[in-house]
C-alpha positions in Angstrom: -0.1 0.0 0.0 1.4 3.3 -1.0 1.5 6.2 1.4 -0.6 9.2 0.5 0.7 12.7 0.7 -1.5 15.6 1.4 -0.7 19.3 0.7 -0.2 21.7 3.7 -3.2 23.7 2.8 -5.5 20.6 2.9 -4.1 19.7 6.3 -4.7 23.2 7.7 -8.2 23.2 6.3 -9.0 20.0 8.1 -7.4 21.1 11.3 -9.6 24.3 11.2 -12.7 22.4 10.4 -12.1 20.0 13.2 -11.5 22.9 15.7 -14.8 24.6 14.5 -16.9 21.5 14.8 -15.3 20.0 17.8 -15.5 16.5 16.2 -12.3 15.1 14.7 -13.9 11.7 13.9 -16.7 13.3 11.8 -14.3 15.5 9.9 -11.9 12.6 9.2 -14.8 10.3 8.0 -16.2 13.0 5.7 -12.7 13.4 4.0 -12.0 9.7 4.0 -8.8 9.8 6.2 -8.0 8.1 9.4 -9.0 10.0 12.6 -5.6 9.0 13.9 -4.0 10.8 11.1 -6.0 14.0 11.7 -5.2 13.8 15.4 -1.4 13.6 14.4 -1.8 16.7 12.1 -3.4 18.6 14.9 -0.6 17.6 17.4 2.1 18.4 14.9 0.6 21.8 14.1 0.8 22.7 17.8 4.4 21.7 18.2 5.5 23.5 15.0 4.1 26.8 16.4 6.3 26.2 19.5 9.4 26.0 17.3 8.8 29.5 15.8 8.0 31.3 19.0 10.7 33.6 20.3 12.9 32.2 23.2 11.8 35.0 25.5 8.2 34.0 25.3 9.0 30.3 26.3 10.5 31.2 29.6 8.3 30.7 32.6 8.7 32.6 35.9 9.1 30.7 39.2 5.9 31.1 41.4 6.6 32.5 44.9 3.5 32.6 47.1 3.0 35.8 49.0 3.0 35.8 52.9 -0.8 36.1 52.9 -1.1 32.8 51.0 0.6 30.8 53.7 
């Protein structure tokens, strides 16, 4: 079985559609792809955005509770 390749625009369209409907399985079935594939595309899209974020935005501050919180 030969692996299919989909254009980036198609993947982004399906990711957007799944986000709008909130039902990944239904979107995958309508476009005749595996729900697992669509979930992977969604996951990959989130990780790729992380790569292009500036390093300053990725830093997290240490939480120090105030004396009133104790």
